[in-house]
Backbone as XML, in Angstrom:
<?xml version="1.0"?>
<chain id="A" units="angstrom">
  <residue number="1" name="UNK">
    <atom name="N" x="0.827" y="-1.413" z="0.139"/>
    <atom name="CA" x="0.047" y="-0.020" z="0.043"/>
    <atom name="C" x="0.846" y="1.410" z="-0.154"/>
  </residue>
  <residue number="2" name="UNK">
    <atom name="N" x="0.304" y="2.347" z="-0.518"/>
    <atom name="CA" x="1.422" y="3.749" z="-0.431"/>
    <atom name="C" x="0.847" y="4.498" z="0.314"/>
  </residue>
  <residue number="3" name="UNK">
    <atom name="N" x="1.599" y="4.947" z="1.078"/>
    <atom name="CA" x="1.139" y="5.894" z="1.867"/>
    <atom name="C" x="1.571" y="7.281" z="1.724"/>
  </residue>
  <residue number="4" name="UNK">
    <atom name="N" x="0.861" y="8.041" z="2.167"/>
    <atom name="CA" x="0.915" y="9.918" z="1.772"/>
    <atom name="C" x="1.394" y="10.232" z="2.859"/>
  </residue>
  <residue number="5" name="UNK">
    <atom name="N" x="2.493" y="11.513" z="2.935"/>
    <atom name="CA" x="2.567" y="12.447" z="3.561"/>
    <atom name="C" x="1.254" y="12.740" z="4.348"/>
  </residue>
  <residue number="6" name="UNK">
    <atom name="N" x="1.591" y="12.339" z="5.599"/>
    <atom name="CA" x="0.558" y="13.117" z="6.724"/>
    <atom name="C" x="-0.202" y="11.868" z="7.091"/>
  </residue>
  <residue number="7" name="UNK">
    <atom name="N" x="-0.473" y="10.870" z="6.774"/>
    <atom name="CA" x="-0.716" y="9.241" z="6.861"/>
    <atom name="C" x="-0.265" y="9.297" z="8.250"/>
  </residue>
  <residue number="8" name="UNK">
    <atom name="N" x="-1.578" y="8.642" z="9.251"/>
    <atom name="CA" x="-0.801" y="7.988" z="10.490"/>
    <atom name="C" x="-0.889" y="6.295" z="10.444"/>
  </residue>
  <residue number="9" name="UNK">
    <atom name="N" x="0.338" y="5.768" z="10.866"/>
    <atom name="CA" x="0.924" y="4.626" z="10.493"/>
    <atom name="C" x="1.166" y="3.775" z="11.616"/>
  </residue>
  <residue number="10" name="UNK">
    <atom name="N" x="1.756" y="2.390" z="11.673"/>
    <atom name="CA" x="2.324" y="1.698" z="12.417"/>
    <atom name="C" x="3.632" y="1.067" z="11.904"/>
  </residue>
  <residue number="11" name="UNK">
    <atom name="N" x="4.572" y="1.648" z="12.974"/>
    <atom name="CA" x="5.805" y="0.676" z="12.860"/>
    <atom name="C" x="5.595" y="-0.530" z="13.471"/>
  </residue>
  <residue number="12" name="UNK">
    <atom name="N" x="5.604" y="-1.654" z="12.288"/>
    <atom name="CA" x="5.787" y="-3.209" z="12.885"/>
    <atom name="C" x="6.688" y="-3.664" z="13.521"/>
  </residue>
  <residue number="13" name="UNK">
    <atom name="N" x="7.599" y="-2.714" z="13.792"/>
    <atom name="CA" x="8.636" y="-3.577" z="14.369"/>
    <atom name="C" x="8.570" y="-3.487" z="15.935"/>
  </residue>
  <residue number="14" name="UNK">
    <atom name="N" x="8.139" y="-2.008" z="16.291"/>
    <atom name="CA" x="7.937" y="-1.818" z="17.441"/>
    <atom name="C" x="6.467" y="-1.585" z="17.834"/>
  </residue>
  <residue number="15" name="UNK">
    <atom name="N" x="5.586" y="-1.394" z="16.924"/>
    <atom name="CA" x="4.180" y="-1.199" z="17.618"/>
    <atom name="C" x="4.077" y="0.418" z="17.758"/>
  </residue>
  <residue number="16" name="UNK">
    <atom name="N" x="4.783" y="1.259" z="17.474"/>
    <atom name="CA" x="4.900" y="2.649" z="17.412"/>
    <atom name="C" x="3.668" y="2.986" z="16.576"/>
  </residue>
  <residue number="17" name="UNK">
    <atom name="N" x="2.916" y="4.068" z="16.727"/>
    <atom name="CA" x="2.045" y="4.765" z="15.870"/>
    <atom name="C" x="2.769" y="6.303" z="15.357"/>
  </residue>
  <residue number="18" name="UNK">
    <atom name="N" x="2.847" y="6.700" z="14.529"/>
    <atom name="CA" x="3.577" y="7.502" z="13.916"/>
    <atom name="C" x="2.844" y="8.374" z="12.604"/>
  </residue>
  <residue number="19" name="UNK">
    <atom name="N" x="2.857" y="9.527" z="12.513"/>
    <atom name="CA" x="2.536" y="10.442" z="11.383"/>
    <atom name="C" x="3.934" y="9.995" z="10.296"/>
  </residue>
  <residue number="20" name="UNK">
    <atom name="N" x="3.688" y="9.638" z="8.909"/>
    <atom name="CA" x="4.514" y="10.110" z="7.716"/>
    <atom name="C" x="4.880" y="11.504" z="7.337"/>
  </residue>
  <residue number="21" name="UNK">
    <atom name="N" x="6.036" y="11.553" z="7.671"/>
    <atom name="CA" x="6.624" y="12.581" z="7.513"/>
    <atom name="C" x="7.401" y="12.535" z="6.168"/>
  </residue>
  <residue number="22" name="UNK">
    <atom name="N" x="7.845" y="11.893" z="5.793"/>
    <atom name="CA" x="8.777" y="12.225" z="4.291"/>
    <atom name="C" x="9.044" y="10.620" z="4.151"/>
  </residue>
  <residue number="23" name="UNK">
    <atom name="N" x="10.090" y="10.588" z="2.991"/>
    <atom name="CA" x="10.907" y="9.746" z="3.039"/>
    <atom name="C" x="11.934" y="10.086" z="2.242"/>
  </residue>
  <residue number="24" name="UNK">
    <atom name="N" x="13.157" y="8.740" z="2.863"/>
    <atom name="CA" x="14.927" y="8.691" z="2.666"/>
    <atom name="C" x="14.654" y="7.716" z="1.346"/>
  </residue>
  <residue number="25" name="UNK">
    <atom name="N" x="14.680" y="8.067" z="0.240"/>
    <atom name="CA" x="14.666" y="7.343" z="-0.974"/>
    <atom name="C" x="13.693" y="6.369" z="-1.054"/>
  </residue>
  <residue number="26" name="UNK">
    <atom name="N" x="13.477" y="5.314" z="-2.000"/>
    <atom name="CA" x="12.310" y="4.765" z="-1.710"/>
    <atom name="C" x="11.235" y="3.619" z="-0.928"/>
  </residue>
  <residue number="27" name="UNK">
    <atom name="N" x="12.968" y="3.192" z="-0.151"/>
    <atom name="CA" x="12.750" y="2.114" z="0.984"/>
    <atom name="C" x="12.531" y="2.417" z="2.604"/>
  </residue>
  <residue number="28" name="UNK">
    <atom name="N" x="12.888" y="3.705" z="2.908"/>
    <atom name="CA" x="13.018" y="3.950" z="4.297"/>
    <atom name="C" x="11.802" y="5.494" z="4.299"/>
  </residue>
  <residue number="29" name="UNK">
    <atom name="N" x="11.061" y="4.996" z="5.499"/>
    <atom name="CA" x="9.968" y="6.279" z="5.490"/>
    <atom name="C" x="10.295" y="6.562" z="7.128"/>
  </residue>
  <residue number="30" name="UNK">
    <atom name="N" x="10.163" y="8.209" z="7.078"/>
    <atom name="CA" x="10.346" y="8.982" z="8.420"/>
    <atom name="C" x="9.223" y="9.363" z="8.900"/>
  </residue>
  <residue number="31" name="UNK">
    <atom name="N" x="9.102" y="8.846" z="10.133"/>
    <atom name="CA" x="7.952" y="9.146" z="11.210"/>
    <atom name="C" x="8.211" y="9.900" z="12.081"/>
  </residue>
  <residue number="32" name="UNK">
    <atom name="N" x="6.671" y="10.393" z="12.685"/>
    <atom name="CA" x="6.974" y="11.079" z="13.781"/>
    <atom name="C" x="5.599" y="11.153" z="14.587"/>
  </residue>
  <residue number="33" name="UNK">
    <atom name="N" x="6.406" y="10.750" z="16.096"/>
    <atom name="CA" x="4.736" y="10.319" z="16.966"/>
    <atom name="C" x="4.051" y="11.263" z="16.802"/>
  </residue>
  <residue number="34" name="UNK">
    <atom name="N" x="2.852" y="11.028" z="16.854"/>
    <atom name="CA" x="1.379" y="12.112" z="16.944"/>
    <atom name="C" x="1.566" y="13.094" z="17.185"/>
  </residue>
  <residue number="35" name="UNK">
    <atom name="N" x="1.733" y="13.115" z="18.887"/>
    <atom name="CA" x="1.921" y="14.334" z="19.435"/>
    <atom name="C" x="3.000" y="15.077" z="19.540"/>
  </residue>
  <residue number="36" name="UNK">
    <atom name="N" x="3.946" y="14.653" z="18.660"/>
    <atom name="CA" x="5.310" y="15.375" z="18.367"/>
    <atom name="C" x="6.550" y="14.397" z="18.927"/>
  </residue>
  <residue number="37" name="UNK">
    <atom name="N" x="7.483" y="15.033" z="18.447"/>
    <atom name="CA" x="8.745" y="14.268" z="19.055"/>
    <atom name="C" x="9.575" y="14.395" z="18.094"/>
  </residue>
  <residue number="38" name="UNK">
    <atom name="N" x="10.790" y="13.508" z="18.309"/>
    <atom name="CA" x="11.821" y="13.057" z="17.106"/>
    <atom name="C" x="11.411" y="11.975" z="16.195"/>
  </residue>
  <residue number="39" name="UNK">
    <atom name="N" x="11.757" y="12.306" z="15.085"/>
    <atom name="CA" x="10.999" y="11.328" z="13.846"/>
    <atom name="C" x="12.042" y="10.359" z="14.145"/>
  </residue>
  <residue number="40" name="UNK">
    <atom name="N" x="11.926" y="8.960" z="13.250"/>
    <atom name="CA" x="12.697" y="7.884" z="13.445"/>
    <atom name="C" x="12.692" y="7.182" z="11.937"/>
  </residue>
  <residue number="41" name="UNK">
    <atom name="N" x="13.300" y="6.453" z="11.404"/>
    <atom name="CA" x="13.029" y="5.778" z="10.281"/>
    <atom name="C" x="12.702" y="4.242" z="10.012"/>
  </residue>
  <residue number="42" name="UNK">
    <atom name="N" x="11.794" y="3.797" z="9.441"/>
    <atom name="CA" x="11.180" y="2.829" z="9.526"/>
    <atom name="C" x="11.310" y="2.404" z="7.332"/>
  </residue>
  <residue number="43" name="UNK">
    <atom name="N" x="11.787" y="1.117" z="7.847"/>
    <atom name="CA" x="11.534" y="0.239" z="6.162"/>
    <atom name="C" x="10.271" y="0.526" z="5.868"/>
  </residue>
  <residue number="44" name="UNK">
    <atom name="N" x="10.107" y="0.653" z="4.148"/>
    <atom name="CA" x="8.478" y="0.772" z="3.691"/>
    <atom name="C" x="8.287" y="-0.697" z="4.152"/>
  </residue>
  <residue number="45" name="UNK">
    <atom name="N" x="8.768" y="-1.730" z="4.572"/>
    <atom name="CA" x="7.622" y="-2.888" z="4.188"/>
    <atom name="C" x="7.628" y="-3.103" z="5.839"/>
  </residue>
  <residue number="46" name="UNK">
    <atom name="N" x="7.647" y="-2.196" z="6.400"/>
    <atom name="CA" x="7.318" y="-2.415" z="7.901"/>
    <atom name="C" x="6.489" y="-1.306" z="8.567"/>
  </residue>
  <residue number="47" name="UNK">
    <atom name="N" x="5.740" y="-0.766" z="7.742"/>
    <atom name="CA" x="4.423" y="0.253" z="7.932"/>
    <atom name="C" x="3.225" y="-0.351" z="7.599"/>
  </residue>
  <residue number="48" name="UNK">
    <atom name="N" x="2.222" y="-0.161" z="8.592"/>
    <atom name="CA" x="1.050" y="-0.615" z="8.117"/>
    <atom name="C" x="-0.026" y="0.693" z="8.401"/>
  </residue>
  <residue number="49" name="UNK">
    <atom name="N" x="-0.931" y="0.755" z="7.988"/>
    <atom name="CA" x="-2.048" y="1.945" z="8.275"/>
    <atom name="C" x="-2.059" y="1.824" z="9.596"/>
  </residue>
  <residue number="50" name="UNK">
    <atom name="N" x="-2.503" y="2.389" z="10.538"/>
    <atom name="CA" x="-3.404" y="2.479" z="12.048"/>
    <atom name="C" x="-4.512" y="1.841" z="11.809"/>
  </residue>
  <residue number="51" name="UNK">
    <atom name="N" x="-4.793" y="1.223" z="12.658"/>
    <atom name="CA" x="-6.544" y="1.264" z="12.602"/>
    <atom name="C" x="-6.914" y="2.440" z="13.729"/>
  </residue>
  <residue number="52" name="UNK">
    <atom name="N" x="-8.728" y="2.709" z="13.083"/>
    <atom name="CA" x="-8.838" y="3.788" z="14.265"/>
    <atom name="C" x="-8.989" y="3.121" z="15.813"/>
  </residue>
  <residue number="53" name="UNK">
    <atom name="N" x="-9.451" y="2.086" z="16.053"/>
    <atom name="CA" x="-9.413" y="1.564" z="17.066"/>
    <atom name="C" x="-8.203" y="1.765" z="18.223"/>
  </residue>
  <residue number="54" name="UNK">
    <atom name="N" x="-6.942" y="1.437" z="17.261"/>
    <atom name="CA" x="-5.776" y="1.633" z="17.786"/>
    <atom name="C" x="-5.261" y="3.178" z="18.274"/>
  </residue>
  <residue number="55" name="UNK">
    <atom name="N" x="-5.602" y="4.247" z="17.682"/>
    <atom name="CA" x="-5.741" y="5.622" z="17.909"/>
    <atom name="C" x="-6.572" y="6.058" z="19.245"/>
  </residue>
  <residue number="56" name="UNK">
    <atom name="N" x="-7.545" y="5.267" z="19.454"/>
    <atom name="CA" x="-8.756" y="5.496" z="20.244"/>
    <atom name="C" x="-8.212" y="4.870" z="21.624"/>
  </residue>
  <residue number="57" name="UNK">
    <atom name="N" x="-7.617" y="3.750" z="21.367"/>
    <atom name="CA" x="-7.269" y="2.533" z="22.761"/>
    <atom name="C" x="-5.824" y="3.360" z="23.111"/>
  </residue>
  <residue number="58" name="UNK">
    <atom name="N" x="-5.163" y="4.026" z="22.261"/>
    <atom name="CA" x="-4.098" y="4.396" z="23.176"/>
    <atom name="C" x="-4.076" y="5.713" z="23.813"/>
  </residue>
  <residue number="59" name="UNK">
    <atom name="N" x="-3.176" y="5.584" z="25.124"/>
    <atom name="CA" x="-3.680" y="6.401" z="26.320"/>
    <atom name="C" x="-3.161" y="7.827" z="25.387"/>
  </residue>
  <residue number="60" name="UNK">
    <atom name="N" x="-3.172" y="8.697" z="26.215"/>
    <atom name="CA" x="-3.081" y="9.887" z="25.585"/>
    <atom name="C" x="-1.628" y="10.382" z="26.204"/>
  </residue>
  <residue number="61" name="UNK">
    <atom name="N" x="-1.380" y="10.236" z="27.635"/>
    <atom name="CA" x="0.216" y="10.151" z="27.891"/>
    <atom name="C" x="-0.188" y="11.436" z="28.854"/>
  </residue>
  <residue number="62" name="UNK">
    <atom name="N" x="0.876" y="11.947" z="29.585"/>
    <atom name="CA" x="0.707" y="13.044" z="30.516"/>
    <atom name="C" x="0.636" y="14.198" z="29.502"/>
  </residue>
  <residue number="63" name="UNK">
    <atom name="N" x="0.489" y="15.164" z="29.669"/>
    <atom name="CA" x="0.367" y="16.389" z="29.070"/>
    <atom name="C" x="2.042" y="16.840" z="29.302"/>
  </residue>
  <residue number="64" name="UNK">
    <atom name="N" x="2.308" y="17.473" z="28.060"/>
    <atom name="CA" x="3.643" y="18.079" z="27.994"/>
    <atom name="C" x="3.866" y="18.972" z="29.065"/>
  </residue>
  <residue number="65" name="UNK">
    <atom name="N" x="5.031" y="18.682" z="29.783"/>
    <atom name="CA" x="5.675" y="19.745" z="30.603"/>
    <atom name="C" x="6.099" y="21.427" z="29.838"/>
  </residue>
  <residue number="66" name="UNK">
    <atom name="N" x="5.533" y="22.624" z="30.931"/>
    <atom name="CA" x="5.574" y="23.891" z="30.237"/>
    <atom name="C" x="7.058" y="23.935" z="29.777"/>
  </residue>
  <residue number="67" name="UNK">
    <atom name="N" x="7.575" y="24.918" z="29.077"/>
    <atom name="CA" x="9.059" y="24.806" z="28.081"/>
    <atom name="C" x="9.255" y="25.986" z="28.747"/>
  </residue>
  <residue number="68" name="UNK">
    <atom name="N" x="10.616" y="26.442" z="29.412"/>
    <atom name="CA" x="10.760" y="27.565" z="30.093"/>
    <atom name="C" x="11.414" y="28.180" z="28.533"/>
  </residue>
  <residue number="69" name="UNK">
    <atom name="N" x="11.779" y="27.600" z="27.329"/>
    <atom name="CA" x="12.369" y="28.609" z="26.471"/>
    <atom name="C" x="11.360" y="29.262" z="25.669"/>
  </residue>
  <residue number="70" name="UNK">
    <atom name="N" x="10.343" y="28.124" z="25.481"/>
    <atom name="CA" x="9.022" y="28.671" z="24.827"/>
    <atom name="C" x="8.426" y="29.716" z="25.459"/>
  </residue>
  <residue number="71" name="UNK">
    <atom name="N" x="8.120" y="29.647" z="26.775"/>
    <atom name="CA" x="8.030" y="30.709" z="27.387"/>
    <atom name="C" x="8.408" y="32.350" z="27.075"/>
  </residue>
  <residue number="72" name="UNK">
    <atom name="N" x="9.844" y="31.687" z="27.503"/>
    <atom name="CA" x="10.772" y="33.326" z="27.320"/>
    <atom name="C" x="10.373" y="33.811" z="26.164"/>
  </residue>
  <residue number="73" name="UNK">
    <atom name="N" x="10.303" y="33.288" z="24.930"/>
    <atom name="CA" x="10.312" y="33.583" z="23.356"/>
    <atom name="C" x="9.021" y="34.199" z="23.274"/>
  </residue>
  <residue number="74" name="UNK">
    <atom name="N" x="7.814" y="33.493" z="24.054"/>
    <atom name="CA" x="6.584" y="34.236" z="23.908"/>
    <atom name="C" x="6.435" y="35.462" z="24.428"/>
  </residue>
  <residue number="75" name="UNK">
    <atom name="N" x="6.973" y="35.629" z="25.716"/>
    <atom name="CA" x="7.368" y="37.009" z="26.478"/>
    <atom name="C" x="7.880" y="37.875" z="25.588"/>
  </residue>
  <residue number="76" name="UNK">
    <atom name="N" x="8.920" y="37.822" z="25.219"/>
    <atom name="CA" x="9.755" y="38.494" z="24.143"/>
    <atom name="C" x="9.002" y="38.787" z="22.862"/>
  </residue>
  <residue number="77" name="UNK">
    <atom name="N" x="7.870" y="38.129" z="22.371"/>
    <atom name="CA" x="7.290" y="38.414" z="20.947"/>
    <atom name="C" x="6.324" y="39.137" z="21.678"/>
  </residue>
  <residue number="78" name="UNK">
    <atom name="N" x="5.380" y="39.221" z="23.129"/>
    <atom name="CA" x="4.432" y="40.112" z="23.208"/>
    <atom name="C" x="5.024" y="41.647" z="23.637"/>
  </residue>
  <residue number="79" name="UNK">
    <atom name="N" x="6.479" y="41.671" z="24.227"/>
    <atom name="CA" x="6.775" y="43.328" z="24.486"/>
    <atom name="C" x="7.141" y="43.465" z="22.980"/>
  </residue>
  <residue number="80" name="UNK">
    <atom name="N" x="7.859" y="42.872" z="22.369"/>
    <atom name="CA" x="7.837" y="43.396" z="20.824"/>
    <atom name="C" x="6.772" y="44.055" z="19.993"/>
  </residue>
  <residue number="81" name="UNK">
    <atom name="N" x="5.558" y="42.916" z="20.548"/>
    <atom name="CA" x="3.850" y="43.456" z="20.298"/>
    <atom name="C" x="3.681" y="44.993" z="20.610"/>
  </residue>
  <residue number="82" name="UNK">
    <atom name="N" x="4.175" y="44.761" z="21.837"/>
    <atom name="CA" x="3.752" y="46.214" z="22.872"/>
    <atom name="C" x="4.048" y="47.289" z="22.200"/>
  </residue>
  <residue number="83" name="UNK">
    <atom name="N" x="5.430" y="47.181" z="21.655"/>
    <atom name="CA" x="6.407" y="48.490" z="21.508"/>
    <atom name="C" x="5.800" y="48.802" z="19.870"/>
  </residue>
  <residue number="84" name="UNK">
    <atom name="N" x="5.210" y="47.630" z="19.402"/>
    <atom name="CA" x="5.143" y="48.045" z="17.872"/>
    <atom name="C" x="6.318" y="47.536" z="16.699"/>
  </residue>
  <residue number="85" name="UNK">
    <atom name="N" x="7.319" y="46.845" z="17.457"/>
    <atom name="CA" x="8.812" y="46.267" z="16.746"/>
    <atom name="C" x="8.509" y="44.992" z="16.213"/>
  </residue>
  <residue number="86" name="UNK">
    <atom name="N" x="7.685" y="45.342" z="14.643"/>
    <atom name="CA" x="7.650" y="44.096" z="13.884"/>
    <atom name="C" x="8.873" y="43.240" z="13.361"/>
  </residue>
  <residue number="87" name="UNK">
    <atom name="N" x="10.160" y="43.912" z="13.550"/>
    <atom name="CA" x="11.309" y="43.037" z="13.097"/>
    <atom name="C" x="11.707" y="42.134" z="14.969"/>
  </residue>
  <residue number="88" name="UNK">
    <atom name="N" x="11.468" y="42.778" z="15.635"/>
    <atom name="CA" x="11.766" y="41.973" z="17.179"/>
    <atom name="C" x="10.811" y="41.057" z="16.964"/>
  </residue>
  <residue number="89" name="UNK">
    <atom name="N" x="9.408" y="40.950" z="16.522"/>
    <atom name="CA" x="8.124" y="40.352" z="16.721"/>
    <atom name="C" x="8.708" y="39.097" z="15.635"/>
  </residue>
  <residue number="90" name="UNK">
    <atom name="N" x="9.291" y="39.189" z="14.264"/>
    <atom name="CA" x="9.492" y="38.658" z="13.301"/>
    <atom name="C" x="10.631" y="37.561" z="13.859"/>
  </residue>
  <residue number="91" name="UNK">
    <atom name="N" x="11.947" y="38.448" z="14.820"/>
    <atom name="CA" x="13.128" y="37.419" z="14.857"/>
    <atom name="C" x="12.107" y="36.107" z="16.074"/>
  </residue>
  <residue number="92" name="UNK">
    <atom name="N" x="11.713" y="36.590" z="16.830"/>
    <atom name="CA" x="11.091" y="36.115" z="18.298"/>
    <atom name="C" x="10.307" y="34.659" z="17.466"/>
  </residue>
  <residue number="93" name="UNK">
    <atom name="N" x="9.404" y="35.255" z="16.415"/>
    <atom name="CA" x="8.662" y="33.635" z="15.513"/>
    <atom name="C" x="9.826" y="32.785" z="15.031"/>
  </residue>
  <residue number="94" name="UNK">
    <atom name="N" x="10.908" y="33.764" z="14.549"/>
    <atom name="CA" x="11.834" y="32.940" z="13.983"/>
    <atom name="C" x="12.274" y="31.295" z="14.949"/>
  </residue>
  <residue number="95" name="UNK">
    <atom name="N" x="13.203" y="32.245" z="16.086"/>
    <atom name="CA" x="13.276" y="31.799" z="17.018"/>
    <atom name="C" x="12.671" y="30.723" z="17.608"/>
  </residue>
  <residue number="96" name="UNK">
    <atom name="N" x="11.463" y="30.788" z="17.403"/>
    <atom name="CA" x="10.403" y="30.069" z="18.234"/>
    <atom name="C" x="10.578" y="28.686" z="17.487"/>
  </residue>
  <residue number="97" name="UNK">
    <atom name="N" x="10.059" y="29.189" z="15.974"/>
    <atom name="CA" x="10.121" y="27.867" z="14.839"/>
    <atom name="C" x="11.240" y="27.007" z="15.056"/>
  </residue>
  <residue number="98" name="UNK">
    <atom name="N" x="12.487" y="27.693" z="14.996"/>
    <atom name="CA" x="13.886" y="26.930" z="15.167"/>
    <atom name="C" x="13.629" y="25.943" z="16.719"/>
  </residue>
  <residue number="99" name="UNK">
    <atom name="N" x="13.406" y="26.695" z="17.881"/>
    <atom name="CA" x="13.453" y="26.173" z="18.980"/>
    <atom name="C" x="12.427" y="24.833" z="18.603"/>
  </residue>
  <residue number="100" name="UNK">
    <atom name="N" x="11.163" y="24.920" z="18.294"/>
    <atom name="CA" x="10.339" y="23.704" z="18.429"/>
    <atom name="C" x="10.583" y="23.307" z="17.361"/>
  </residue>
  <residue number="101" name="UNK">
    <atom name="N" x="11.133" y="22.705" z="16.554"/>
    <atom name="CA" x="11.601" y="21.936" z="15.464"/>
    <atom name="C" x="13.027" y="21.089" z="16.340"/>
  </residue>
  <residue number="102" name="UNK">
    <atom name="N" x="13.727" y="22.033" z="16.944"/>
    <atom name="CA" x="14.946" y="21.242" z="17.628"/>
    <atom name="C" x="14.730" y="20.459" z="18.835"/>
  </residue>
  <residue number="103" name="UNK">
    <atom name="N" x="13.838" y="21.248" z="19.794"/>
    <atom name="CA" x="13.607" y="20.793" z="21.341"/>
    <atom name="C" x="12.111" y="19.981" z="21.218"/>
  </residue>
  <residue number="104" name="UNK">
    <atom name="N" x="11.136" y="19.950" z="20.211"/>
    <atom name="CA" x="9.854" y="19.051" z="20.562"/>
    <atom name="C" x="9.818" y="18.361" z="19.236"/>
  </residue>
</chain>
């Protein structure tokens, strides 16, 4: 079966559920936990579609702890917005994007 980017699938080697994020060549798929996290590589033949019951049966897990870096960047953006400083607002948004990709 051909999967599309964004599909929710199961890594049959481990039972982990992930979202298909990309491909590395024809035989390796990149998966990411549905709630976010670090991507992992999975061979194409070790992926199957996730069943709706699997998604509902899985515990949601504990809420993510507050991130001090995210809070600091948000506060910097709020301050820049209050001062009408578009450049600092844009810089804060860029820093947040980089931080989210690297840390979460």
